[in-house]
Predicted model as a PDB file, atoms N, CA, C, CB and O in Angstrom, pLDDT in the B-factor column:
MODEL        1                                                                  
ATOM      1  N   UNK A   1      83.052 100.163  71.270  1.00 70.00           N  
ATOM      2  CA  UNK A   1      83.399 101.050  70.645  1.00 70.00           C  
ATOM      3  C   UNK A   1      84.516 100.816  69.522  1.00 70.00           C  
ATOM      4  CB  UNK A   1      83.658 101.860  71.523  1.00 70.00           C  
ATOM      5  O   UNK A   1      85.056  99.711  69.466  1.00 70.00           O  
ATOM      6  N   UNK A   2      84.775 101.548  68.876  1.00 73.00           N  
ATOM      7  CA  UNK A   2      85.851 100.941  67.669  1.00 73.00           C  
ATOM      8  C   UNK A   2      86.902 101.564  67.662  1.00 73.00           C  
ATOM      9  CB  UNK A   2      85.454 100.993  66.225  1.00 73.00           C  
ATOM     10  O   UNK A   2      87.420 102.361  68.444  1.00 73.00           O  
ATOM     11  N   UNK A   3      87.191 101.125  66.681  1.00 70.00           N  
ATOM     12  CA  UNK A   3      89.181 101.224  66.823  1.00 70.00           C  
ATOM     13  C   UNK A   3      89.106 102.922  66.396  1.00 70.00           C  
ATOM     14  CB  UNK A   3      90.517  99.875  65.160  1.00 70.00           C  
ATOM     15  O   UNK A   3      89.929 103.473  67.127  1.00 70.00           O  
ATOM     16  N   UNK A   4      88.505 103.855  65.590  1.00 76.00           N  
ATOM     17  CA  UNK A   4      88.516 104.866  65.558  1.00 76.00           C  
ATOM     18  C   UNK A   4      88.368 105.890  66.500  1.00 76.00           C  
ATOM     19  CB  UNK A   4      88.029 104.890  64.936  1.00 76.00           C  
ATOM     20  O   UNK A   4      88.889 107.002  66.583  1.00 76.00           O  
ATOM     21  N   UNK A   5      87.346 105.145  67.370  1.00 79.00           N  
ATOM     22  CA  UNK A   5      86.969 105.702  68.966  1.00 79.00           C  
ATOM     23  C   UNK A   5      87.975 105.938  69.907  1.00 79.00           C  
ATOM     24  CB  UNK A   5      86.126 104.747  69.742  1.00 79.00           C  
ATOM     25  O   UNK A   5      88.114 106.899  70.665  1.00 79.00           O  
ATOM     26  N   UNK A   6      88.828 104.687  69.724  1.00 86.00           N  
ATOM     27  CA  UNK A   6      89.563 104.173  70.788  1.00 86.00           C  
ATOM     28  C   UNK A   6      90.837 104.918  70.570  1.00 86.00           C  
ATOM     29  CB  UNK A   6      89.689 102.595  70.809  1.00 86.00           C  
ATOM     30  O   UNK A   6      91.417 105.334  71.573  1.00 86.00           O  
ATOM     31  N   UNK A   7      91.297 105.118  69.506  1.00 90.00           N  
ATOM     32  CA  UNK A   7      92.377 106.002  69.049  1.00 90.00           C  
ATOM     33  C   UNK A   7      92.754 106.985  69.723  1.00 90.00           C  
ATOM     34  CB  UNK A   7      92.177 106.496  68.000  1.00 90.00           C  
ATOM     35  O   UNK A   7      93.867 106.877  70.237  1.00 90.00           O  
ATOM     36  N   UNK A   8      92.242 107.831  69.876  1.00 91.00           N  
ATOM     37  CA  UNK A   8      92.197 109.524  70.770  1.00 91.00           C  
ATOM     38  C   UNK A   8      92.377 108.768  72.208  1.00 91.00           C  
ATOM     39  CB  UNK A   8      90.261 110.763  70.658  1.00 91.00           C  
ATOM     40  O   UNK A   8      93.367 109.256  72.752  1.00 91.00           O  
ATOM     41  N   UNK A   9      91.897 107.948  72.868  1.00 92.00           N  
ATOM     42  CA  UNK A   9      91.803 107.674  74.272  1.00 92.00           C  
ATOM     43  C   UNK A   9      93.290 107.394  74.504  1.00 92.00           C  
ATOM     44  CB  UNK A   9      90.754 106.441  74.692  1.00 92.00           C  
ATOM     45  O   UNK A   9      94.011 107.973  75.316  1.00 92.00           O  
ATOM     46  N   UNK A  10      93.690 106.257  73.527  1.00 92.00           N  
ATOM     47  CA  UNK A  10      95.032 105.355  73.482  1.00 92.00           C  
ATOM     48  C   UNK A  10      96.110 106.648  73.255  1.00 92.00           C  
ATOM     49  CB  UNK A  10      95.057 103.994  72.003  1.00 92.00           C  
ATOM     50  O   UNK A  10      97.279 106.531  73.623  1.00 92.00           O  
ATOM     51  N   UNK A  11      95.610 107.892  72.615  1.00 94.00           N  
ATOM     52  CA  UNK A  11      96.711 108.611  72.149  1.00 94.00           C  
ATOM     53  C   UNK A  11      96.618 109.262  73.742  1.00 94.00           C  
ATOM     54  CB  UNK A  11      96.544 109.665  70.565  1.00 94.00           C  
ATOM     55  O   UNK A  11      97.739 109.565  74.150  1.00 94.00           O  
ATOM     56  N   UNK A  12      95.824 109.461  74.450  1.00 95.00           N  
ATOM     57  CA  UNK A  12      95.707 110.298  76.063  1.00 95.00           C  
ATOM     58  C   UNK A  12      96.335 109.579  76.747  1.00 95.00           C  
ATOM     59  CB  UNK A  12      94.292 110.526  76.866  1.00 95.00           C  
ATOM     60  O   UNK A  12      96.949 110.087  77.686  1.00 95.00           O  
ATOM     61  N   UNK A  13      96.395 108.368  76.560  1.00 95.00           N  
ATOM     62  CA  UNK A  13      97.008 107.642  77.526  1.00 95.00           C  
ATOM     63  C   UNK A  13      98.583 107.482  77.617  1.00 95.00           C  
ATOM     64  CB  UNK A  13      96.453 106.461  77.417  1.00 95.00           C  
ATOM     65  O   UNK A  13      99.118 107.449  78.725  1.00 95.00           O  
ATOM     66  N   UNK A  14      99.387 107.376  76.354  1.00 95.00           N  
ATOM     67  CA  UNK A  14     100.441 107.300  75.871  1.00 95.00           C  
ATOM     68  C   UNK A  14     100.646 109.007  76.442  1.00 95.00           C  
ATOM     69  CB  UNK A  14     100.475 106.742  74.231  1.00 95.00           C  
ATOM     70  O   UNK A  14     101.873 108.970  76.532  1.00 95.00           O  
ATOM     71  N   UNK A  15     100.386 110.017  76.749  1.00 97.00           N  
ATOM     72  CA  UNK A  15     100.644 111.478  77.257  1.00 97.00           C  
ATOM     73  C   UNK A  15     100.349 111.487  78.729  1.00 97.00           C  
ATOM     74  CB  UNK A  15      99.698 112.612  76.498  1.00 97.00           C  
ATOM     75  O   UNK A  15     101.120 111.999  79.541  1.00 97.00           O  
ATOM     76  N   UNK A  16      99.342 110.974  79.021  1.00 97.00           N  
ATOM     77  CA  UNK A  16      99.226 111.175  80.338  1.00 97.00           C  
ATOM     78  C   UNK A  16     100.175 110.157  80.826  1.00 97.00           C  
ATOM     79  CB  UNK A  16      97.808 111.077  80.864  1.00 97.00           C  
ATOM     80  O   UNK A  16     101.050 110.886  81.295  1.00 97.00           O  
ATOM     81  N   UNK A  17     100.636 108.748  81.052  1.00 97.00           N  
ATOM     82  CA  UNK A  17     101.592 107.826  81.806  1.00 97.00           C  
ATOM     83  C   UNK A  17     102.671 108.621  81.654  1.00 97.00           C  
ATOM     84  CB  UNK A  17     101.818 106.314  81.295  1.00 97.00           C  
ATOM     85  O   UNK A  17     102.622 109.293  82.684  1.00 97.00           O  
ATOM     86  N   UNK A  18     103.894 109.097  80.866  1.00 97.00           N  
ATOM     87  CA  UNK A  18     104.561 109.418  81.390  1.00 97.00           C  
ATOM     88  C   UNK A  18     104.339 110.643  82.241  1.00 97.00           C  
ATOM     89  CB  UNK A  18     105.274 109.337  80.711  1.00 97.00           C  
ATOM     90  O   UNK A  18     104.946 110.769  83.305  1.00 97.00           O  
ATOM     91  N   UNK A  19     103.520 111.513  81.821  1.00 98.00           N  
ATOM     92  CA  UNK A  19     103.321 112.683  82.576  1.00 98.00           C  
ATOM     93  C   UNK A  19     102.797 112.307  83.981  1.00 98.00           C  
ATOM     94  CB  UNK A  19     102.368 113.618  81.845  1.00 98.00           C  
ATOM     95  O   UNK A  19     103.101 113.150  84.824  1.00 98.00           O  
ATOM     96  N   UNK A  20     102.339 111.629  84.282  1.00 97.00           N  
ATOM     97  CA  UNK A  20     101.846 111.426  85.514  1.00 97.00           C  
ATOM     98  C   UNK A  20     103.692 110.472  86.402  1.00 97.00           C  
ATOM     99  CB  UNK A  20      99.987 110.246  85.241  1.00 97.00           C  
ATOM    100  O   UNK A  20     104.191 110.726  87.498  1.00 97.00           O  
ATOM    101  N   UNK A  21     104.104 109.598  85.493  1.00 97.00           N  
ATOM    102  CA  UNK A  21     105.562 109.345  86.069  1.00 97.00           C  
ATOM    103  C   UNK A  21     106.524 110.553  86.536  1.00 97.00           C  
ATOM    104  CB  UNK A  21     106.344 108.621  84.974  1.00 97.00           C  
ATOM    105  O   UNK A  21     107.209 110.336  87.536  1.00 97.00           O  
ATOM    106  N   UNK A  22     106.620 111.630  85.990  1.00 97.00           N  
ATOM    107  CA  UNK A  22     107.826 112.740  85.369  1.00 97.00           C  
ATOM    108  C   UNK A  22     107.123 113.557  86.718  1.00 97.00           C  
ATOM    109  CB  UNK A  22     107.724 113.623  83.258  1.00 97.00           C  
ATOM    110  O   UNK A  22     107.778 114.062  87.630  1.00 97.00           O  
ATOM    111  N   UNK A  23     105.569 113.554  86.603  1.00 97.00           N  
ATOM    112  CA  UNK A  23     105.009 114.605  87.506  1.00 97.00           C  
ATOM    113  C   UNK A  23     105.404 114.053  89.259  1.00 97.00           C  
ATOM    114  CB  UNK A  23     103.113 114.722  87.134  1.00 97.00           C  
ATOM    115  O   UNK A  23     106.034 114.611  90.157  1.00 97.00           O  
ATOM    116  N   UNK A  24     104.677 112.683  89.181  1.00 97.00           N  
ATOM    117  CA  UNK A  24     105.567 112.526  90.775  1.00 97.00           C  
ATOM    118  C   UNK A  24     106.713 112.401  91.198  1.00 97.00           C  
ATOM    119  CB  UNK A  24     105.377 111.658  91.412  1.00 97.00           C  
ATOM    120  O   UNK A  24     106.942 112.132  92.377  1.00 97.00           O  
ATOM    121  N   UNK A  25     107.853 112.619  90.091  1.00 96.00           N  
ATOM    122  CA  UNK A  25     108.979 112.470  89.945  1.00 96.00           C  
ATOM    123  C   UNK A  25     109.298 114.102  90.451  1.00 96.00           C  
ATOM    124  CB  UNK A  25     109.351 111.862  88.491  1.00 96.00           C  
ATOM    125  O   UNK A  25     109.811 114.454  91.514  1.00 96.00           O  
ATOM    126  N   UNK A  26     108.876 114.850  89.466  1.00 96.00           N  
ATOM    127  CA  UNK A  26     109.311 116.156  89.801  1.00 96.00           C  
ATOM    128  C   UNK A  26     108.919 116.902  91.589  1.00 96.00           C  
ATOM    129  CB  UNK A  26     108.554 117.024  88.538  1.00 96.00           C  
ATOM    130  O   UNK A  26     109.719 117.373  92.398  1.00 96.00           O  
ATOM    131  N   UNK A  27     107.320 116.739  91.709  1.00 97.00           N  
ATOM    132  CA  UNK A  27     106.604 116.829  92.765  1.00 97.00           C  
ATOM    133  C   UNK A  27     107.735 116.621  93.983  1.00 97.00           C  
ATOM    134  CB  UNK A  27     105.394 115.787  92.680  1.00 97.00           C  
ATOM    135  O   UNK A  27     108.532 117.383  94.530  1.00 97.00           O  
ATOM    136  N   UNK A  28     107.367 115.051  94.146  1.00 96.00           N  
ATOM    137  CA  UNK A  28     108.325 114.471  95.066  1.00 96.00           C  
ATOM    138  C   UNK A  28     109.416 115.077  95.166  1.00 96.00           C  
ATOM    139  CB  UNK A  28     108.639 113.286  94.828  1.00 96.00           C  
ATOM    140  O   UNK A  28     109.692 115.424  96.314  1.00 96.00           O  
ATOM    141  N   UNK A  29     110.149 115.335  94.370  1.00 96.00           N  
ATOM    142  CA  UNK A  29     111.920 116.121  94.388  1.00 96.00           C  
ATOM    143  C   UNK A  29     111.783 117.006  95.378  1.00 96.00           C  
ATOM    144  CB  UNK A  29     112.555 117.112  92.887  1.00 96.00           C  
ATOM    145  O   UNK A  29     112.322 117.046  96.484  1.00 96.00           O  
ATOM    146  N   UNK A  30     110.757 117.937  94.703  1.00 95.00           N  
ATOM    147  CA  UNK A  30     110.901 119.397  95.568  1.00 95.00           C  
ATOM    148  C   UNK A  30     110.083 118.843  97.267  1.00 95.00           C  
ATOM    149  CB  UNK A  30     109.699 121.081  94.491  1.00 95.00           C  
ATOM    150  O   UNK A  30     110.239 119.658  98.177  1.00 95.00           O  
ATOM    151  N   UNK A  31     109.480 117.865  97.532  1.00 94.00           N  
ATOM    152  CA  UNK A  31     109.248 117.250  99.157  1.00 94.00           C  
ATOM    153  C   UNK A  31     110.187 117.279 100.132  1.00 94.00           C  
ATOM    154  CB  UNK A  31     108.986 115.864  99.221  1.00 94.00           C  
ATOM    155  O   UNK A  31     110.366 117.918 101.169  1.00 94.00           O  
ATOM    156  N   UNK A  32     110.914 116.151  99.344  1.00 93.00           N  
ATOM    157  CA  UNK A  32     112.264 115.199  99.873  1.00 93.00           C  
ATOM    158  C   UNK A  32     113.505 116.366 100.308  1.00 93.00           C  
ATOM    159  CB  UNK A  32     112.962 113.988  98.332  1.00 93.00           C  
ATOM    160  O   UNK A  32     114.398 116.761  99.559  1.00 93.00           O  
ATOM    161  N   UNK A  33     113.295 116.735 101.583  1.00 92.00           N  
ATOM    162  CA  UNK A  33     114.543 117.209 101.968  1.00 92.00           C  
ATOM    163  C   UNK A  33     115.670 116.464 102.019  1.00 92.00           C  
ATOM    164  CB  UNK A  33     114.461 117.666 103.011  1.00 92.00           C  
ATOM    165  O   UNK A  33     115.781 115.337 102.503  1.00 92.00           O  
ATOM    166  N   UNK A  34     116.815 117.373 101.315  1.00 92.00           N  
ATOM    167  CA  UNK A  34     117.929 116.871 100.260  1.00 92.00           C  
ATOM    168  C   UNK A  34     118.070 116.275  99.302  1.00 92.00           C  
ATOM    169  CB  UNK A  34     118.573 116.373 100.525  1.00 92.00           C  
ATOM    170  O   UNK A  34     119.173 115.819  98.998  1.00 92.00           O  
ATOM    171  N   UNK A  35     116.728 116.072  98.377  1.00 94.00           N  
ATOM    172  CA  UNK A  35     117.124 115.330  97.190  1.00 94.00           C  
ATOM    173  C   UNK A  35     117.489 116.009  96.290  1.00 94.00           C  
ATOM    174  CB  UNK A  35     116.292 114.587  96.688  1.00 94.00           C  
ATOM    175  O   UNK A  35     116.790 117.008  96.122  1.00 94.00           O  
ATOM    176  N   UNK A  36     118.627 115.841  95.361  1.00 94.00           N  
ATOM    177  CA  UNK A  36     119.133 116.067  94.106  1.00 94.00           C  
ATOM    178  C   UNK A  36     119.094 115.324  93.108  1.00 94.00           C  
ATOM    179  CB  UNK A  36     120.117 116.272  94.146  1.00 94.00           C  
ATOM    180  O   UNK A  36     119.880 114.378  93.080  1.00 94.00           O  
ATOM    181  N   UNK A  37     118.277 115.509  92.128  1.00 91.00           N  
ATOM    182  CA  UNK A  37     118.179 115.064  91.056  1.00 91.00           C  
ATOM    183  C   UNK A  37     119.121 114.582  90.116  1.00 91.00           C  
ATOM    184  CB  UNK A  37     117.670 115.715  90.682  1.00 91.00           C  
ATOM    185  O   UNK A  37     119.290 113.518  89.520  1.00 91.00           O  
ATOM    186  N   UNK A  38     119.670 115.652  90.161  1.00 94.00           N  
ATOM    187  CA  UNK A  38     121.112 114.884  89.291  1.00 94.00           C  
ATOM    188  C   UNK A  38     122.368 113.492  90.201  1.00 94.00           C  
ATOM    189  CB  UNK A  38     122.366 116.602  88.913  1.00 94.00           C  
ATOM    190  O   UNK A  38     122.746 112.355  89.919  1.00 94.00           O  
ATOM    191  N   UNK A  39     122.577 114.361  91.206  1.00 96.00           N  
ATOM    192  CA  UNK A  39     123.312 113.099  91.746  1.00 96.00           C  
ATOM    193  C   UNK A  39     122.582 111.780  92.426  1.00 96.00           C  
ATOM    194  CB  UNK A  39     124.209 113.617  92.787  1.00 96.00           C  
ATOM    195  O   UNK A  39     123.243 110.763  92.637  1.00 96.00           O  
ATOM    196  N   UNK A  40     121.442 111.847  92.692  1.00 94.00           N  
ATOM    197  CA  UNK A  40     120.613 110.757  93.281  1.00 94.00           C  
ATOM    198  C   UNK A  40     119.569 109.880  92.643  1.00 94.00           C  
ATOM    199  CB  UNK A  40     120.000 111.279  94.199  1.00 94.00           C  
ATOM    200  O   UNK A  40     118.780 110.762  92.305  1.00 94.00           O  
ATOM    201  N   UNK A  41     119.103 108.924  92.305  1.00 93.00           N  
ATOM    202  CA  UNK A  41     118.264 107.990  91.698  1.00 93.00           C  
ATOM    203  C   UNK A  41     117.411 108.809  92.270  1.00 93.00           C  
ATOM    204  CB  UNK A  41     118.270 106.436  91.909  1.00 93.00           C  
ATOM    205  O   UNK A  41     117.435 109.687  93.133  1.00 93.00           O  
ATOM    206  N   UNK A  42     116.091 107.929  91.058  1.00 92.00           N  
ATOM    207  CA  UNK A  42     114.668 108.788  91.683  1.00 92.00           C  
ATOM    208  C   UNK A  42     114.033 107.349  92.275  1.00 92.00           C  
ATOM    209  CB  UNK A  42     113.383 109.794  90.208  1.00 92.00           C  
ATOM    210  O   UNK A  42     112.809 107.264  92.373  1.00 92.00           O  
ATOM    211  N   UNK A  43     114.872 106.239  92.661  1.00 91.00           N  
ATOM    212  CA  UNK A  43     114.368 105.351  93.519  1.00 91.00           C  
ATOM    213  C   UNK A  43     114.416 105.870  94.889  1.00 91.00           C  
ATOM    214  CB  UNK A  43     115.023 104.140  93.394  1.00 91.00           C  
ATOM    215  O   UNK A  43     113.694 105.295  95.703  1.00 91.00           O  
ATOM    216  N   UNK A  44     115.304 107.081  95.387  1.00 94.00           N  
ATOM    217  CA  UNK A  44     115.126 107.691  96.418  1.00 94.00           C  
ATOM    218  C   UNK A  44     114.206 108.237  97.228  1.00 94.00           C  
ATOM    219  CB  UNK A  44     115.562 108.211  96.296  1.00 94.00           C  
ATOM    220  O   UNK A  44     114.207 108.348  98.454  1.00 94.00           O  
ATOM    221  N   UNK A  45     113.359 108.593  96.356  1.00 96.00           N  
ATOM    222  CA  UNK A  45     112.050 108.947  96.397  1.00 96.00           C  
ATOM    223  C   UNK A  45     111.086 107.832  96.797  1.00 96.00           C  
ATOM    224  CB  UNK A  45     111.719 109.470  95.155  1.00 96.00           C  
ATOM    225  O   UNK A  45     110.343 108.139  97.729  1.00 96.00           O  
ATOM    226  N   UNK A  46     110.947 106.689  96.330  1.00 94.00           N  
ATOM    227  CA  UNK A  46     110.418 105.763  96.472  1.00 94.00           C  
ATOM    228  C   UNK A  46     110.617 104.560  97.447  1.00 94.00           C  
ATOM    229  CB  UNK A  46     110.437 105.570  95.549  1.00 94.00           C  
ATOM    230  O   UNK A  46     109.932 103.539  97.487  1.00 94.00           O  
ATOM    231  N   UNK A  47     111.629 104.864  98.181  1.00 94.00           N  
ATOM    232  CA  UNK A  47     112.131 104.107  98.798  1.00 94.00           C  
ATOM    233  C   UNK A  47     111.734 103.950 100.264  1.00 94.00           C  
ATOM    234  CB  UNK A  47     113.221 104.333  98.576  1.00 94.00           C  
ATOM    235  O   UNK A  47     111.744 105.012 100.886  1.00 94.00           O  
ATOM    236  N   UNK A  48     111.292 102.566 101.144  1.00 94.00           N  
ATOM    237  CA  UNK A  48     110.596 102.365 101.858  1.00 94.00           C  
ATOM    238  C   UNK A  48     111.172 103.206 103.123  1.00 94.00           C  
ATOM    239  CB  UNK A  48     110.386 101.044 101.853  1.00 94.00           C  
ATOM    240  O   UNK A  48     112.335 103.317 103.513  1.00 94.00           O  
ATOM    241  N   UNK A  49     109.805 103.838 103.701  1.00 93.00           N  
ATOM    242  CA  UNK A  49     110.030 104.658 104.737  1.00 93.00           C  
ATOM    243  C   UNK A  49     109.919 106.217 104.133  1.00 93.00           C  
ATOM    244  CB  UNK A  49     111.448 104.268 105.395  1.00 93.00           C  
ATOM    245  O   UNK A  49     109.864 107.010 105.073  1.00 93.00           O  
ATOM    246  N   UNK A  50     109.883 106.713 103.154  1.00 95.00           N  
ATOM    247  CA  UNK A  50     110.422 107.671 102.782  1.00 95.00           C  
ATOM    248  C   UNK A  50     108.615 108.872 102.522  1.00 95.00           C  
ATOM    249  CB  UNK A  50     111.591 107.093 101.325  1.00 95.00           C  
ATOM    250  O   UNK A  50     107.568 108.286 102.248  1.00 95.00           O  
ATOM    251  N   UNK A  51     108.624 109.545 102.589  1.00 95.00           N  
ATOM    252  CA  UNK A  51     107.372 110.174 102.786  1.00 95.00           C  
ATOM    253  C   UNK A  51     106.522 110.306 101.537  1.00 95.00           C  
ATOM    254  CB  UNK A  51     107.594 111.468 103.359  1.00 95.00           C  
ATOM    255  O   UNK A  51     105.323 110.512 101.347  1.00 95.00           O  
ATOM    256  N   UNK A  52     107.536 110.120 100.785  1.00 96.00           N  
ATOM    257  CA  UNK A  52     107.452 110.430  98.771  1.00 96.00           C  
ATOM    258  C   UNK A  52     107.237 108.773  98.243  1.00 96.00           C  
ATOM    259  CB  UNK A  52     109.560 111.273  97.794  1.00 96.00           C  
ATOM    260  O   UNK A  52     107.250 108.338  97.092  1.00 96.00           O  
ATOM    261  N   UNK A  53     107.080 108.203  99.263  1.00 96.00           N  
ATOM    262  CA  UNK A  53     106.889 106.618  98.588  1.00 96.00           C  
ATOM    263  C   UNK A  53     105.346 106.813  97.972  1.00 96.00           C  
ATOM    264  CB  UNK A  53     106.970 105.074  99.984  1.00 96.00           C  
ATOM    265  O   UNK A  53     105.200 106.843  96.750  1.00 96.00           O  
ATOM    266  N   UNK A  54     104.653 106.892  98.518  1.00 97.00           N  
ATOM    267  CA  UNK A  54     102.641 106.822  98.482  1.00 97.00           C  
ATOM    268  C   UNK A  54     102.994 107.389  96.772  1.00 97.00           C  
ATOM    269  CB  UNK A  54     101.226 108.486 100.037  1.00 97.00           C  
ATOM    270  O   UNK A  54     102.522 106.799  95.800  1.00 97.00           O  
ATOM    271  N   UNK A  55     103.777 108.455  96.664  1.00 97.00           N  
ATOM    272  CA  UNK A  55     103.340 109.965  95.120  1.00 97.00           C  
ATOM    273  C   UNK A  55     104.111 108.946  94.477  1.00 97.00           C  
ATOM    274  CB  UNK A  55     104.156 112.230  95.010  1.00 97.00           C  
ATOM    275  O   UNK A  55     103.562 108.542  93.452  1.00 97.00           O  
ATOM    276  N   UNK A  56     105.313 108.342  94.767  1.00 97.00           N  
ATOM    277  CA  UNK A  56     106.454 107.797  93.214  1.00 97.00           C  
ATOM    278  C   UNK A  56     105.355 106.464  92.989  1.00 97.00           C  
ATOM    279  CB  UNK A  56     108.832 107.064  93.689  1.00 97.00           C  
ATOM    280  O   UNK A  56     105.211 106.057  91.836  1.00 97.00           O  
ATOM    281  N   UNK A  57     104.450 105.677  94.315  1.00 96.00           N  
ATOM    282  CA  UNK A  57     104.211 104.579  92.998  1.00 96.00           C  
ATOM    283  C   UNK A  57     103.229 104.956  92.445  1.00 96.00           C  
ATOM    284  CB  UNK A  57     103.964 103.075  93.229  1.00 96.00           C  
ATOM    285  O   UNK A  57     103.229 104.485  91.307  1.00 96.00           O  
ATOM    286  N   UNK A  58     102.389 105.547  92.623  1.00 97.00           N  
ATOM    287  CA  UNK A  58     100.990 106.218  92.375  1.00 97.00           C  
ATOM    288  C   UNK A  58     101.966 106.411  90.760  1.00 97.00           C  
ATOM    289  CB  UNK A  58     100.271 107.951  93.647  1.00 97.00           C  
ATOM    290  O   UNK A  58     101.970 105.685  89.766  1.00 97.00           O  
ATOM    291  N   UNK A  59     102.715 107.682  91.049  1.00 97.00           N  
ATOM    292  CA  UNK A  59     103.136 107.739  89.619  1.00 97.00           C  
ATOM    293  C   UNK A  59     103.908 106.697  88.731  1.00 97.00           C  
ATOM    294  CB  UNK A  59     103.855 108.760  89.567  1.00 97.00           C  
ATOM    295  O   UNK A  59     103.987 106.969  87.533  1.00 97.00           O  
ATOM    296  N   UNK A  60     104.578 105.351  89.255  1.00 96.00           N  
ATOM    297  CA  UNK A  60     104.744 104.294  88.542  1.00 96.00           C  
ATOM    298  C   UNK A  60     103.721 102.996  88.085  1.00 96.00           C  
ATOM    299  CB  UNK A  60     105.651 103.925  89.140  1.00 96.00           C  
ATOM    300  O   UNK A  60     103.882 102.020  87.352  1.00 96.00           O  
ATOM    301  N   UNK A  61     102.465 103.561  88.998  1.00 97.00           N  
ATOM    302  CA  UNK A  61     101.500 102.554  88.648  1.00 97.00           C  
ATOM    303  C   UNK A  61     100.875 102.929  87.197  1.00 97.00           C  
ATOM    304  CB  UNK A  61     100.362 102.467  89.810  1.00 97.00           C  
ATOM    305  O   UNK A  61     100.726 102.217  86.205  1.00 97.00           O  
ATOM    306  N   UNK A  62     100.568 104.264  87.414  1.00 97.00           N  
ATOM    307  CA  UNK A  62      99.758 105.048  86.291  1.00 97.00           C  
ATOM    308  C   UNK A  62     100.707 104.908  84.900  1.00 97.00           C  
ATOM    309  CB  UNK A  62      99.511 106.847  86.773  1.00 97.00           C  
ATOM    310  O   UNK A  62     100.230 104.766  83.774  1.00 97.00           O  
ATOM    311  N   UNK A  63     102.069 104.974  85.192  1.00 97.00           N  
ATOM    312  CA  UNK A  63     102.698 104.351  84.237  1.00 97.00           C  
ATOM    313  C   UNK A  63     102.976 103.511  83.955  1.00 97.00           C  
ATOM    314  CB  UNK A  63     103.269 104.502  84.053  1.00 97.00           C  
ATOM    315  O   UNK A  63     103.683 103.758  82.978  1.00 97.00           O  
ATOM    316  N   UNK A  64     102.958 102.584  84.082  1.00 97.00           N  
ATOM    317  CA  UNK A  64     102.598 100.911  84.009  1.00 97.00           C  
ATOM    318  C   UNK A  64     101.244 100.408  83.374  1.00 97.00           C  
ATOM    319  CB  UNK A  64     102.529 100.308  85.526  1.00 97.00           C  
ATOM    320  O   UNK A  64     101.061  99.497  82.567  1.00 97.00           O  
ATOM    321  N   UNK A  65     100.261 101.350  84.034  1.00 96.00           N  
ATOM    322  CA  UNK A  65      99.303 100.684  83.134  1.00 96.00           C  
ATOM    323  C   UNK A  65      98.806 101.756  82.087  1.00 96.00           C  
ATOM    324  CB  UNK A  65      98.058 100.050  83.981  1.00 96.00           C  
ATOM    325  O   UNK A  65      98.110 101.175  81.254  1.00 96.00           O  
ATOM    326  N   UNK A  66      98.894 102.948  81.852  1.00 96.00           N  
ATOM    327  CA  UNK A  66      98.421 103.653  81.021  1.00 96.00           C  
ATOM    328  C   UNK A  66      99.517 103.257  79.655  1.00 96.00           C  
ATOM    329  CB  UNK A  66      98.313 105.175  81.629  1.00 96.00           C  
ATOM    330  O   UNK A  66      99.169 102.323  78.934  1.00 96.00           O  
ATOM    331  N   UNK A  67     100.450 103.779  79.430  1.00 94.00           N  
ATOM    332  CA  UNK A  67     101.801 103.018  78.290  1.00 94.00           C  
ATOM    333  C   UNK A  67     101.416 102.324  77.661  1.00 94.00           C  
ATOM    334  CB  UNK A  67     102.958 102.209  78.701  1.00 94.00           C  
ATOM    335  O   UNK A  67     100.983 102.610  76.545  1.00 94.00           O  
ATOM    336  N   UNK A  68     101.445 100.522  78.415  1.00 93.00           N  
ATOM    337  CA  UNK A  68     100.927  99.552  77.408  1.00 93.00           C  
ATOM    338  C   UNK A  68      99.073  99.596  76.835  1.00 93.00           C  
ATOM    339  CB  UNK A  68     101.286  98.062  78.208  1.00 93.00           C  
ATOM    340  O   UNK A  68      98.661  98.811  75.981  1.00 93.00           O  
ATOM    341  N   UNK A  69      98.164 100.665  77.515  1.00 91.00           N  
ATOM    342  CA  UNK A  69      97.302 101.049  76.704  1.00 91.00           C  
ATOM    343  C   UNK A  69      97.459 101.950  75.475  1.00 91.00           C  
ATOM    344  CB  UNK A  69      96.577 101.471  77.396  1.00 91.00           C  
ATOM    345  O   UNK A  69      96.748 102.054  74.475  1.00 91.00           O  
ATOM    346  N   UNK A  70      98.555 102.553  75.819  1.00 91.00           N  
ATOM    347  CA  UNK A  70      98.978 103.669  74.510  1.00 91.00           C  
ATOM    348  C   UNK A  70     100.215 102.595  73.383  1.00 91.00           C  
ATOM    349  CB  UNK A  70     100.102 105.549  75.445  1.00 91.00           C  
ATOM    350  O   UNK A  70     100.526 102.818  72.213  1.00 91.00           O  
ATOM    351  N   UNK A  71     100.467 101.971  73.880  1.00 89.00           N  
ATOM    352  CA  UNK A  71     101.041 100.600  72.997  1.00 89.00           C  
ATOM    353  C   UNK A  71     100.292 100.218  72.027  1.00 89.00           C  
ATOM    354  CB  UNK A  71     101.193  99.317  73.746  1.00 89.00           C  
ATOM    355  O   UNK A  71     100.588 100.400  70.846  1.00 89.00           O  
ATOM    356  N   UNK A  72      98.921  99.473  72.551  1.00 83.00           N  
ATOM    357  CA  UNK A  72      97.950  98.737  72.117  1.00 83.00           C  
ATOM    358  C   UNK A  72      97.234  99.752  70.701  1.00 83.00           C  
ATOM    359  CB  UNK A  72      96.922  98.390  73.517  1.00 83.00           C  
ATOM    360  O   UNK A  72      96.273  99.325  70.060  1.00 83.00           O  
TER     361      UNK A  72                                                      
ENDMDL                                                                          
END                                                                             
C-alpha cells in the first residue's frame, strides 16, 4: 500500500475511533438505569460489575486502536 492509498483509511480511523467511543457512551448511558451523563462520570458505565462494562471497554479499545492509526 502506498501513502496515497493509506490516507483515506487513516481518515476513516480518525472518524471511527471517536464515533465508537461516543456511541458506546450514548448506548451504554441509555442501558444503565439511573445513569445521568450530566452529573455522573463516564467511568460509571465501565465500572466492574456494571452491565455496560463490556460495551464501554469495546468503545475504549476501538478509540485506543483507531486514533493512533489516524495520527500516523
